matplotlib code that plots the C-alpha trace (Angstrom):
import matplotlib.pyplot as plt

x = [-26.8, -27.0, -23.9, -25.1, -26.6, -30.3, -32.3, -36.0, -38.2, -35.5, -35.9, -32.9, -32.9, -32.1, -29.2, -27.1, -26.7, -23.6, -21.0, -22.3, -21.0, -20.9, -17.4, -16.1, -12.8, -11.0, -7.7, -5.5, -4.8, -1.8, -0.5, 2.6, 3.2, 2.1, 2.4, 1.1, 0.9, 0.1, 0.1, 3.1, 1.1, 1.5, -1.1, 0.0, -2.3, -1.1, -2.3, -5.6, -6.0, -5.6, -8.5, -10.8, -12.1, -11.7, -9.0, -6.2, -3.2, -2.7, -6.5, -6.3, -3.4, -5.1, -8.5, -7.2, -3.4, -3.1, -0.3, -0.5, -2.3, -1.8, -4.2, -4.3, -3.4, -5.9, -6.6, -5.4, -8.0, -8.6, -7.6, -4.2, -3.3, -4.6, -2.4, 0.7, -0.1, -0.9, 2.3, 4.3, 2.4, 2.9, 6.6, 6.9, 5.2, 7.3, 4.3, 3.1, -0.2, -0.7, -0.7, -3.6, -7.0, -9.1, -9.1, -11.1, -11.0, -12.5, -13.5, -16.3, -14.7, -14.4, -13.4, -17.0, -20.3, -19.9, -17.6, -15.9, -12.5, -11.5, -12.2, -10.1, -7.2, -7.7, -7.3, -4.3, -2.5, -3.4, -5.0, -7.2, -9.5, -12.9, -12.7, -15.2, -15.5, -16.7, -18.1, -18.0, -16.4, -13.6, -14.3, -14.0, -10.5, -11.6, -14.7, -12.5, -9.9, -12.4, -14.2, -11.0, -10.1, -13.2, -12.1, -8.6, -9.4, -11.9, -9.5, -11.5, -8.7, -5.0, -3.7, -6.0, -5.1, -6.9, -6.7, -8.1, -8.1, -9.9, -9.5, -11.4, -10.2, -12.7, -15.7, -15.1, -16.1, -12.8, -14.5, -16.1, -13.7, -15.4, -14.5, -11.9, -8.9, -9.5, -9.2, -6.5, -5.9, -4.1, -4.1, -2.7, -2.7, -1.9, -1.6, -3.3, -2.4, -3.1, -1.4, -1.2, -4.0, -2.1, -2.3, -5.2, -8.1, -8.0, -11.1, -13.0, -16.3, -18.0, -20.8, -23.2, -25.8, -27.8, -29.6, -26.7, -26.6, -27.3, -24.2, -21.8, -22.5, -23.3, -27.0, -26.9, -25.7, -27.5, -30.9, -32.8, -31.5, -30.0, -27.7, -29.4, -28.2, -29.9, -28.2, -24.9, -25.3, -26.2, -23.1, -25.2, -22.7, -20.1, -19.4, -21.1, -20.4, -21.8, -18.4, -19.3, -21.7, -19.3, -16.5, -18.6, -19.9, -16.4, -14.8, -17.6, -17.9, -14.3, -13.5, -16.4, -15.5, -11.8, -12.8, -15.2, -12.7, -10.0, -12.2, -13.4, -9.8, -8.9, -6.4, -5.7, -4.2, -0.9, -0.8, -0.9, 2.3, 0.7, -2.7, -3.5, -6.8, -8.4, -6.5, -9.4, -8.4, -5.6, -8.1, -10.1, -6.9, -5.9, -9.4, -9.5, -6.0, -6.9, -10.1, -8.4, -5.0, -3.1, 0.5, 1.1, 4.1, 1.8, -0.9, 0.4, -0.2, 0.5, -2.6, -0.3, 1.2, -1.8, -5.0, -8.0, -7.6, -10.7, -10.4, -6.7, -6.0, -5.4, -3.4, -1.3, -0.5, 0.1, 2.5, 4.5, 4.5, 5.9, 8.6, 9.6, 10.0, 7.2, 5.4, 7.1, 5.9, 4.1, 2.8, -1.0, -1.9, -5.2, -6.8, -10.0, -11.8, -14.9, -16.9, -19.9, -22.8, -22.4, -19.9, -17.0, -14.7, -12.2, -9.8, -7.0, -4.8, -2.2, 0.8]
y = [-24.2, -23.9, -22.1, -21.1, -17.7, -18.0, -14.8, -15.2, -14.5, -15.3, -18.5, -20.5, -21.4, -24.9, -23.9, -20.9, -19.3, -20.0, -17.3, -14.6, -14.8, -11.0, -9.4, -5.9, -4.3, -1.3, -0.4, 2.6, 2.1, 0.6, -0.2, 1.8, 0.7, -1.8, -2.4, -4.6, -5.0, -7.9, -7.8, -8.9, -11.4, -14.8, -17.4, -21.0, -24.0, -25.3, -22.1, -22.3, -25.9, -24.7, -22.3, -24.0, -27.5, -30.1, -28.1, -30.5, -28.8, -31.5, -31.5, -27.7, -28.2, -31.1, -29.3, -25.8, -25.8, -23.1, -23.3, -19.9, -16.6, -13.0, -11.4, -7.7, -6.7, -5.1, -1.5, -2.3, -2.0, -2.1, 1.5, 0.9, -1.9, 0.2, 3.2, 1.1, -0.7, 2.6, 4.3, 1.4, 1.4, 5.2, 4.8, 2.0, 4.2, 7.2, 9.4, 11.4, 11.9, 15.2, 13.4, 11.0, 12.2, 9.1, 6.6, 3.4, 0.8, -2.6, -4.1, -5.7, -5.2, -1.4, 0.2, 1.5, 1.3, 5.0, 6.8, 4.8, 3.3, 5.2, 8.6, 7.6, 6.7, 9.8, 11.9, 10.1, 10.2, 13.8, 13.0, 15.6, 13.4, 11.7, 8.5, 5.7, 2.1, -0.7, -3.9, -7.0, -9.2, -11.4, -10.1, -6.5, -5.8, -6.8, -4.5, -1.7, -2.0, -1.9, 1.0, 3.0, 2.1, 3.8, 7.1, 6.9, 5.8, 8.7, 11.3, 11.9, 10.7, 10.9, 8.7, 6.3, 4.6, 1.2, -0.7, -4.1, -4.7, -6.8, -7.7, -11.0, -12.1, -9.6, -11.2, -14.9, -17.1, -18.4, -21.7, -22.3, -24.9, -24.5, -20.8, -19.7, -21.5, -20.2, -16.4, -13.9, -10.2, -8.1, -5.3, -4.7, -1.6, -0.4, 3.0, 3.1, 5.6, 6.2, 3.7, 2.7, 1.1, -2.2, -2.0, -2.5, -4.8, -6.5, -8.5, -8.7, -9.6, -8.8, -11.0, -11.5, -14.0, -12.8, -16.2, -17.6, -15.0, -17.5, -19.5, -16.9, -13.9, -12.2, -12.1, -9.5, -5.9, -4.5, -2.7, -6.0, -7.6, -4.9, -6.1, -7.0, -8.7, -11.9, -11.9, -11.1, -14.0, -16.3, -15.3, -13.9, -11.2, -13.7, -14.8, -18.0, -20.2, -23.3, -24.6, -27.4, -25.3, -22.4, -24.7, -26.2, -22.8, -21.2, -24.0, -24.0, -20.2, -19.3, -22.0, -20.8, -17.2, -17.6, -19.7, -17.0, -14.2, -16.1, -16.8, -13.2, -12.1, -14.9, -16.3, -19.7, -20.8, -21.3, -17.5, -16.6, -16.6, -16.1, -16.7, -14.9, -16.1, -15.1, -17.1, -18.8, -22.4, -24.4, -27.1, -24.5, -23.3, -26.9, -27.8, -24.8, -25.5, -29.1, -28.3, -25.6, -27.5, -24.6, -25.7, -25.6, -23.2, -20.6, -20.7, -18.2, -19.2, -17.7, -19.0, -21.2, -18.0, -15.7, -17.7, -16.1, -12.3, -11.5, -8.2, -8.1, -11.5, -10.6, -7.3, -8.9, -11.8, -9.4, -7.3, -10.4, -11.7, -8.4, -8.3, -11.9, -10.8, -13.0, -10.2, -8.2, -5.3, -6.8, -9.8, -10.5, -12.0, -13.5, -12.2, -13.6, -12.9, -14.6, -14.5, -13.5, -11.9, -14.1, -12.0, -12.6, -10.7, -12.0, -10.0, -10.4, -7.6, -6.5, -5.3]
z = [30.6, 26.8, 25.6, 22.2, 21.5, 21.8, 22.1, 21.8, 18.7, 16.2, 14.2, 13.2, 9.5, 8.4, 6.2, 5.4, 2.0, -0.1, -0.7, -3.1, -6.7, -6.8, -7.1, -7.3, -8.2, -6.5, -8.0, -7.6, -4.0, -2.1, 1.3, 2.1, 5.7, 8.3, 12.0, 14.8, 18.5, 20.8, 24.6, 26.6, 28.6, 27.1, 28.1, 27.3, 26.9, 30.2, 31.9, 30.0, 31.3, 34.9, 34.6, 32.2, 33.1, 30.3, 28.4, 28.1, 26.5, 23.9, 23.1, 22.4, 19.9, 18.2, 17.9, 17.0, 16.4, 19.0, 21.5, 23.2, 23.0, 24.3, 26.8, 27.7, 31.3, 33.7, 32.5, 29.0, 26.2, 22.4, 21.9, 23.6, 21.3, 18.3, 19.2, 19.3, 16.0, 14.3, 15.5, 14.1, 10.8, 10.4, 11.2, 8.7, 6.1, 6.9, 7.6, 10.6, 12.3, 10.6, 7.2, 8.0, 6.8, 7.6, 10.5, 10.6, 13.3, 12.7, 16.1, 17.9, 21.3, 21.6, 24.8, 25.2, 23.4, 23.0, 22.1, 19.4, 19.8, 16.7, 18.3, 21.3, 19.1, 16.9, 20.1, 21.4, 18.1, 17.4, 14.0, 12.4, 10.5, 10.6, 12.7, 13.1, 14.2, 11.8, 13.2, 11.0, 13.7, 12.3, 8.8, 10.0, 8.6, 5.1, 5.3, 6.7, 3.9, 1.2, 2.8, 3.2, -0.3, -1.6, 0.0, -1.3, -4.8, -5.3, -3.9, -0.8, 1.4, 0.7, 3.5, 5.4, 8.6, 8.9, 12.1, 13.1, 16.8, 19.4, 23.1, 23.0, 26.4, 27.9, 26.3, 26.6, 29.5, 30.9, 31.8, 28.4, 26.8, 23.5, 23.3, 25.8, 24.4, 20.9, 21.3, 22.0, 21.9, 19.3, 16.8, 13.3, 11.2, 7.6, 5.9, 2.6, -0.1, -3.8, -6.1, -9.7, -11.7, -11.3, -7.5, -5.1, -4.7, -8.1, -7.3, -4.1, -2.5, 0.8, 2.0, 4.8, 6.0, 9.0, 8.9, 10.8, 13.5, 16.3, 15.6, 17.0, 19.1, 22.4, 23.4, 26.2, 26.3, 23.3, 22.9, 22.4, 25.6, 27.8, 30.5, 33.8, 36.9, 35.7, 32.3, 33.9, 36.3, 33.4, 31.5, 28.6, 28.0, 27.0, 23.4, 22.6, 19.6, 17.9, 17.0, 14.7, 12.7, 12.4, 11.3, 8.5, 7.4, 7.4, 5.3, 2.8, 2.5, 2.4, -0.2, -2.4, -1.9, -2.8, -5.9, -7.1, -6.6, -8.4, -11.4, -11.5, -11.9, -14.4, -12.0, -10.3, -7.1, -8.9, -9.5, -5.9, -3.9, -0.5, 1.1, 4.4, 5.8, 9.1, 11.8, 13.4, 13.7, 12.1, 11.0, 9.0, 7.3, 6.5, 5.2, 2.9, 1.7, 0.9, -1.0, -3.1, -3.5, -1.9, -1.1, 2.7, 2.3, 0.7, 3.4, 6.0, 9.6, 13.0, 14.8, 17.0, 18.6, 19.0, 18.6, 17.0, 17.4, 15.4, 13.4, 14.2, 12.7, 9.1, 9.6, 12.3, 9.9, 7.1, 9.1, 10.1, 6.5, 5.3, 8.0, 6.9, 3.3, 2.0, 0.1, -2.7, -4.9, -7.9, -6.0, -5.8, -2.5, -1.3, 1.9, 3.4, 6.6, 8.0, 11.2, 13.2, 11.4, 9.5, 7.5, 5.1, 2.9, 0.3, -1.8, -4.4, -3.3, -6.0, -4.0]

ax = plt.figure().add_subplot(projection="3d")
ax.plot(x, y, z, "-o")
ax.set_aspect("equal")
plt.show()
């Protein structure tokens, strides 16, 4: 069976547009706390090999850099990981649920199609605030941070809770060796507050290219192709990916996007102490680093422990980098997410 996403009546283009040269700036905001959560259940490459034909443990490491990932337990969902990450972020920031006046969750694996995961988290945390989900797949956190930043910078929110969370193990075919070994589950959260004019998204861009929609996605379960017994039997509800095409697109787009954002801010790679990119694949990170001459020690990586956690990837890495003392006030770090849509978001964040 063809494992790529292939709904009828959509024509694949021959190429995909380059990253936009448009950039924006959003200062006067800051991150005052972070937190993260991953499931207790560790799934090693050896365990993956036992359930997925053709997944040799060494092959997984060579192709992806991933050695293990975390999977949720039965009954556990995206909102559960989100609640824990949010509680840790609020504790780290020294704020309480009553102080939060905006809640955004970036996810493409909510507990339900309706209601939103954000409303479930809002209720469990006792937050009195508007709450909504935002779906930009693996670029979701970048979209959510820039969205929350608009509210905070204009004074329409004083404290925004931004969460990136996904339970990818629930949407991948465990026997698809091109997808199953890549993904894991997790959540990361930040609390955003007003900052100085020297803080915030010094330069950023968000981009999309729906012409590449067939390279990565799920063809069944929406209004165009509702779930049926036939589509379920065919595995159309699973995430499918054209790995080679996604790899080439990601390296090209992220490299161009980072370069554009740096030039817009009048900065170079040498000015950036830390790069935190979406943890999709070690080979993507290495390729981007090589093309932009980013020193290995400044390219943060935890993909070997968690795999691709989609919207959770950047905030999870950010929380770990902060706990390791790799980010200090006054630093300007580079964040970049990219994924299904196709979508991407890149930001120079002045800490």
